[in-house]
MOPAC internal coordinates of N, CA, C and O (Angstrom, degrees):
PM7 1SCF
backbone

  N    0.0000 0     0.00 0     0.00 0    0    0    0
  C    1.4557 1     0.00 0     0.00 0    1    0    0
  C    1.5306 1   111.30 1     0.00 0    2    1    0
  O    1.2310 1   119.86 1   138.40 1    3    2    1
  N    1.2983 1   117.88 1   -41.60 1    3    2    1
  C    1.4633 1   119.83 1  -178.81 1    5    3    2
  C    1.5241 1   111.47 1   -67.41 1    6    5    3
  O    1.2310 1   120.33 1   150.06 1    7    6    5
  N    1.3337 1   116.98 1   -29.94 1    7    6    5
  C    1.4634 1   119.83 1   176.36 1    9    7    6
  C    1.5282 1   110.69 1   -63.58 1   10    9    7
  O    1.2310 1   121.30 1   138.67 1   11   10    9
  N    1.2987 1   115.11 1   -41.33 1   11   10    9
  C    1.4633 1   119.89 1   179.51 1   13   11   10
  C    1.5288 1   109.75 1   -63.95 1   14   13   11
  O    1.2310 1   120.85 1   135.64 1   15   14   13
  N    1.3186 1   115.98 1   -44.36 1   15   14   13
  C    1.4611 1   120.64 1   179.79 1   17   15   14
  C    1.5271 1   109.98 1   -62.99 1   18   17   15
  O    1.2310 1   120.11 1   135.70 1   19   18   17
  N    1.3102 1   117.39 1   -44.30 1   19   18   17
  C    1.4673 1   121.41 1   179.03 1   21   19   18
  C    1.5323 1   111.18 1   -63.22 1   22   21   19
  O    1.2310 1   120.99 1   139.15 1   23   22   21
  N    1.3122 1   115.71 1   -40.85 1   23   22   21
  C    1.4673 1   119.63 1   177.52 1   25   23   22
  C    1.5294 1   111.21 1   -61.70 1   26   25   23
  O    1.2310 1   121.08 1   137.45 1   27   26   25
  N    1.3172 1   115.55 1   -42.55 1   27   26   25
  C    1.4646 1   120.00 1   178.97 1   29   27   26
  C    1.5277 1   111.06 1   -66.62 1   30   29   27
  O    1.2310 1   120.70 1   141.00 1   31   30   29
  N    1.3199 1   116.26 1   -39.00 1   31   30   29
  C    1.4656 1   119.71 1   178.23 1   33   31   30
  C    1.5266 1   110.66 1   -63.37 1   34   33   31
  O    1.2310 1   120.74 1   136.74 1   35   34   33
  N    1.3273 1   116.18 1   -43.26 1   35   34   33
  C    1.4648 1   120.44 1   178.80 1   37   35   34
  C    1.5308 1   110.53 1   -64.64 1   38   37   35
  O    1.2310 1   120.84 1   136.96 1   39   38   37
  N    1.3148 1   116.00 1   -43.04 1   39   38   37
  C    1.4644 1   119.83 1   178.04 1   41   39   38
  C    1.5327 1   110.47 1   -61.47 1   42   41   39
  O    1.2310 1   120.85 1   138.39 1   43   42   41
  N    1.3195 1   115.97 1   -41.61 1   43   42   41
  C    1.4594 1   120.82 1   178.62 1   45   43   42
  C    1.5302 1   111.04 1   -62.75 1   46   45   43
  O    1.2310 1   119.71 1   137.68 1   47   46   45
  N    1.3216 1   118.15 1   -42.32 1   47   46   45
  C    1.4651 1   121.77 1   177.75 1   49   47   46
  C    1.5251 1   110.77 1   -61.16 1   50   49   47
  O    1.2310 1   120.85 1   135.74 1   51   50   49
  N    1.3094 1   115.99 1   -44.26 1   51   50   49
  C    1.4639 1   119.99 1  -179.87 1   53   51   50
  C    1.5255 1   111.53 1   -65.69 1   54   53   51
  O    1.2310 1   120.64 1   140.25 1   55   54   53
  N    1.3130 1   116.39 1   -39.75 1   55   54   53
  C    1.4637 1   119.72 1   178.30 1   57   55   54
  C    1.5297 1   111.48 1   -66.20 1   58   57   55
  O    1.2310 1   120.57 1   142.60 1   59   58   57
  N    1.3200 1   116.52 1   -37.40 1   59   58   57
  C    1.4644 1   119.83 1   176.66 1   61   59   58
  C    1.5252 1   110.74 1   -64.24 1   62   61   59
  O    1.2310 1   120.35 1   139.37 1   63   62   61
  N    1.3251 1   116.94 1   -40.63 1   63   62   61
  C    1.4654 1   120.77 1   177.22 1   65   63   62
  C    1.5234 1   110.45 1   -62.94 1   66   65   63
  O    1.2310 1   121.02 1   138.76 1   67   66   65
  N    1.3189 1   115.65 1   -41.24 1   67   66   65
  C    1.4675 1   119.77 1   179.28 1   69   67   66
  C    1.5321 1   110.67 1   -64.17 1   70   69   67
  O    1.2310 1   120.77 1   139.01 1   71   70   69
  N    1.3180 1   116.14 1   -40.99 1   71   70   69
  C    1.4651 1   120.11 1   177.57 1   73   71   70
  C    1.5227 1   110.18 1   -61.60 1   74   73   71
  O    1.2310 1   120.33 1   137.15 1   75   74   73
  N    1.3202 1   116.98 1   -42.85 1   75   74   73
  C    1.4647 1   120.36 1   178.36 1   77   75   74
  C    1.5286 1   111.11 1   -60.45 1   78   77   75
  O    1.2310 1   120.43 1   137.16 1   79   78   77
  N    1.3345 1   116.79 1   -42.84 1   79   78   77
  C    1.4713 1   120.10 1   178.41 1   81   79   78
  C    1.5255 1   110.56 1   -63.51 1   82   81   79
  O    1.2310 1   120.68 1   138.77 1   83   82   81
  N    1.3176 1   116.30 1   -41.23 1   83   82   81
  C    1.4686 1   120.24 1   179.83 1   85   83   82
  C    1.5271 1   110.71 1   -65.52 1   86   85   83
  O    1.2310 1   120.41 1   142.47 1   87   86   85
  N    1.3356 1   116.83 1   -37.53 1   87   86   85
  C    1.4602 1   119.93 1   178.18 1   89   87   86
  C    1.5291 1   110.82 1   -64.89 1   90   89   87
  O    1.2310 1   120.53 1   140.00 1   91   90   89
  N    1.3346 1   116.59 1   -40.00 1   91   90   89
  C    1.4655 1   120.39 1   176.75 1   93   91   90
  C    1.5255 1   109.61 1   -63.93 1   94   93   91
  O    1.2310 1   120.45 1   135.90 1   95   94   93
  N    1.3304 1   116.74 1   -44.10 1   95   94   93
  C    1.4657 1   120.71 1   177.80 1   97   95   94
  C    1.5281 1   111.03 1   -59.60 1   98   97   95
  O    1.2310 1   120.80 1   137.66 1   99   98   97
  N    1.3159 1   116.07 1   -42.34 1   99   98   97
  C    1.4621 1   120.63 1  -179.77 1  101   99   98
  C    1.5259 1   110.96 1   -63.69 1  102  101   99
  O    1.2310 1   120.21 1   135.78 1  103  102  101
  N    1.3115 1   117.21 1   -44.22 1  103  102  101
  C    1.4666 1   120.56 1   178.38 1  105  103  102
  C    1.5263 1   110.90 1   -62.80 1  106  105  103
  O    1.2310 1   120.65 1   140.91 1  107  106  105
  N    1.3222 1   116.37 1   -39.09 1  107  106  105
  C    1.4640 1   120.61 1   177.67 1  109  107  106
  C    1.5240 1   110.37 1   -62.49 1  110  109  107
  O    1.2310 1   120.57 1   135.19 1  111  110  109
  N    1.3250 1   116.52 1   -44.81 1  111  110  109
  C    1.4667 1   120.50 1   178.61 1  113  111  110
  C    1.5248 1   111.87 1   -63.68 1  114  113  111
  O    1.2310 1   120.59 1   141.51 1  115  114  113
  N    1.3244 1   116.49 1   -38.49 1  115  114  113
  C    1.4631 1   119.75 1   177.98 1  117  115  114
  C    1.5253 1   110.88 1   -62.40 1  118  117  115
  O    1.2310 1   120.71 1   137.02 1  119  118  117
  N    1.3323 1   116.25 1   -42.98 1  119  118  117
  C    1.4618 1   120.32 1   179.14 1  121  119  118
  C    1.5242 1   110.69 1   -64.65 1  122  121  119
  O    1.2310 1   120.55 1   137.40 1  123  122  121
  N    1.3242 1   116.55 1   -42.60 1  123  122  121
  C    1.4604 1   120.07 1   178.96 1  125  123  122
  C    1.5196 1   110.64 1   -63.42 1  126  125  123
  O    1.2310 1   120.75 1   138.70 1  127  126  125
  N    1.3108 1   116.17 1   -41.30 1  127  126  125
  C    1.4679 1   121.01 1   179.19 1  129  127  126
  C    1.5267 1   110.18 1   -62.64 1  130  129  127
  O    1.2310 1   120.39 1   136.01 1  131  130  129
  N    1.3207 1   116.86 1   -43.99 1  131  130  129
  C    1.4588 1   121.04 1   178.96 1  133  131  130
  C    1.5247 1   110.82 1   -61.52 1  134  133  131
  O    1.2310 1   120.69 1   135.27 1  135  134  133
  N    1.3258 1   116.28 1   -44.73 1  135  134  133
  C    1.4633 1   120.17 1   179.76 1  137  135  134
  C    1.5213 1   111.37 1   -64.47 1  138  137  135
  O    1.2310 1   120.67 1   139.33 1  139  138  137
  N    1.3206 1   116.32 1   -40.67 1  139  138  137
  C    1.4598 1   119.92 1   179.43 1  141  139  138
  C    1.5295 1   110.40 1   -65.71 1  142  141  139
  O    1.2310 1   120.78 1   139.54 1  143  142  141
  N    1.3114 1   116.12 1   -40.46 1  143  142  141
  C    1.4591 1   120.50 1   178.56 1  145  143  142
  C    1.5277 1   110.92 1   -63.15 1  146  145  143
  O    1.2310 1   120.77 1   135.57 1  147  146  145
  N    1.3255 1   116.13 1   -44.43 1  147  146  145
  C    1.4643 1   119.80 1   178.43 1  149  147  146
  C    1.5233 1   111.25 1   -61.74 1  150  149  147
  O    1.2310 1   120.32 1   138.60 1  151  150  149
  N    1.3214 1   116.99 1   -41.40 1  151  150  149
  C    1.4669 1   120.57 1   179.47 1  153  151  150
  C    1.5266 1   110.56 1   -66.91 1  154  153  151
  O    1.2310 1   120.24 1   140.00 1  155  154  153
  N    1.3142 1   117.14 1   -40.00 1  155  154  153
  C    1.4669 1   120.97 1   177.75 1  157  155  154
  C    1.5293 1   110.16 1   -58.09 1  158  157  155
  O    1.2310 1   120.72 1   131.02 1  159  158  157
  N    1.3239 1   116.23 1   -48.98 1  159  158  157
  C    1.4621 1   119.42 1  -178.33 1  161  159  158
  C    1.5263 1   111.52 1   -67.45 1  162  161  159
  O    1.2310 1   120.00 1   145.18 1  163  162  161
  N    1.3147 1   117.60 1   -34.82 1  163  162  161
  C    1.4635 1   120.36 1   176.61 1  165  163  162
  C    1.5278 1   109.81 1   -62.25 1  166  165  163
  O    1.2310 1   120.97 1   133.83 1  167  166  165
  N    1.3321 1   115.75 1   -46.17 1  167  166  165
  C    1.4628 1   119.75 1   179.62 1  169  167  166
  C    1.5251 1   111.86 1   -67.38 1  170  169  167
  O    1.2310 1   120.52 1   142.17 1  171  170  169
  N    1.3264 1   116.60 1   -37.83 1  171  170  169
  C    1.4659 1   119.72 1   178.17 1  173  171  170
  C    1.5287 1   110.27 1   -64.07 1  174  173  171
  O    1.2310 1   120.72 1   138.05 1  175  174  173
  N    1.3247 1   116.22 1   -41.95 1  175  174  173
  C    1.4674 1   119.52 1   177.11 1  177  175  174
  C    1.5232 1   110.81 1   -62.29 1  178  177  175
  O    1.2310 1   120.52 1   137.22 1  179  178  177
  N    1.3105 1   116.61 1   -42.78 1  179  178  177
  C    1.4683 1   121.25 1   179.38 1  181  179  178
  C    1.5344 1   110.42 1   -63.26 1  182  181  179
  O    1.2310 1   121.08 1   136.30 1  183  182  181
  N    1.3239 1   115.53 1   -43.70 1  183  182  181
  C    1.4677 1   120.59 1   178.01 1  185  183  182
  C    1.5309 1   110.37 1   -59.97 1  186  185  183
  O    1.2310 1   120.94 1   132.95 1  187  186  185
  N    1.3140 1   115.80 1   -47.05 1  187  186  185
  C    1.4677 1   119.80 1  -179.88 1  189  187  186
  C    1.5239 1   111.44 1   -62.54 1  190  189  187
  O    1.2310 1   120.71 1   141.18 1  191  190  189
  N    1.3188 1   116.24 1   -38.82 1  191  190  189
  C    1.4633 1   120.05 1   177.79 1  193  191  190
  C    1.5274 1   110.78 1   -62.36 1  194  193  191
  O    1.2310 1   120.41 1   135.77 1  195  194  193
  N    1.3174 1   116.81 1   -44.23 1  195  194  193
  C    1.4635 1   120.44 1   178.92 1  197  195  194
  C    1.5243 1   111.33 1   -66.55 1  198  197  195
  O    1.2310 1   120.27 1   140.68 1  199  198  197
  N    1.3090 1   117.09 1   -39.32 1  199  198  197
  C    1.4685 1   120.68 1   177.46 1  201  199  198
  C    1.5225 1   110.31 1   -63.53 1  202  201  199
  O    1.2310 1   120.68 1   138.78 1  203  202  201
  N    1.3158 1   116.30 1   -41.22 1  203  202  201
  C    1.4628 1   120.84 1  -179.40 1  205  203  202
  C    1.5293 1   110.78 1   -63.14 1  206  205  203
  O    1.2310 1   120.97 1   138.89 1  207  206  205
  N    1.3124 1   115.76 1   -41.11 1  207  206  205
  C    1.4694 1   120.33 1   178.68 1  209  207  206
  C    1.5178 1   111.57 1   -68.37 1  210  209  207
  O    1.2310 1   121.03 1   148.64 1  211  210  209
  N    1.3129 1   115.64 1   -31.36 1  211  210  209
  C    1.4572 1   121.15 1  -176.53 1  213  211  210
  C    1.5095 1   110.58 1    86.48 1  214  213  211
  O    1.2310 1   121.39 1   -42.47 1  215  214  213
  N    1.3019 1   114.94 1   137.53 1  215  214  213
  C    1.4562 1   121.09 1   179.19 1  217  215  214
  C    1.5167 1   108.89 1  -109.51 1  218  217  215
  O    1.2310 1   120.07 1   -36.29 1  219  218  217
  N    1.3129 1   117.48 1   143.71 1  219  218  217
  C    1.4699 1   119.30 1   174.06 1  221  219  218
  C    1.5269 1   110.02 1   -57.68 1  222  221  219
  O    1.2310 1   120.76 1   -35.24 1  223  222  221
  N    1.3334 1   116.15 1   144.76 1  223  222  221
  C    1.4629 1   120.48 1  -176.50 1  225  223  222
  C    1.5173 1   112.96 1   -54.22 1  226  225  223
  O    1.2310 1   119.73 1   141.82 1  227  226  225
  N    1.3201 1   118.11 1   -38.18 1  227  226  225
  C    1.4669 1   119.39 1  -176.93 1  229  227  226
  C    1.5296 1   112.45 1   -69.04 1  230  229  227
  O    1.2310 1   120.18 1   164.34 1  231  230  229
  N    1.3249 1   117.26 1   -15.66 1  231  230  229
  C    1.4662 1   119.16 1  -179.70 1  233  231  230
  C    1.5229 1   112.24 1   -97.32 1  234  233  231
  O    1.2310 1   120.40 1   170.19 1  235  234  233
  N    1.2945 1   116.84 1    -9.81 1  235  234  233
  C    1.4661 1   119.68 1  -179.91 1  237  235  234
  C    1.5158 1   110.46 1   -75.57 1  238  237  235
  O    1.2310 1   121.32 1   -41.01 1  239  238  237
  N    1.3078 1   115.08 1   138.99 1  239  238  237
  C    1.4619 1   119.98 1   179.86 1  241  239  238
  C    1.5251 1   111.64 1   -89.16 1  242  241  239
  O    1.2310 1   120.51 1   160.06 1  243  242  241
  N    1.3369 1   116.63 1   -19.94 1  243  242  241
  C    1.4646 1   120.25 1  -174.65 1  245  243  242
  C    1.5186 1   113.07 1   -91.77 1  246  245  243
  O    1.2310 1   120.12 1  -156.04 1  247  246  245
  N    1.2954 1   117.37 1    23.96 1  247  246  245
  C    1.4629 1   122.64 1   178.99 1  249  247  246
  C    1.4968 1   112.22 1   -61.74 1  250  249  247
  O    1.2310 1   120.10 1   180.00 1  251  250  249

């Protein structure tokens, strides 16, 4: 009986460690997502600013 309990305790410890690693991974992904979102909006703002100013025809790619 004590072997079973010890096995379960060890399994529980390992699962807790795995959860901690997953939580760190999740936080990392959240930070990356936030940074990517900020960069997207920065580039979108820059694009809109350039569009508003107007580009010479020879520099436009959508000719």
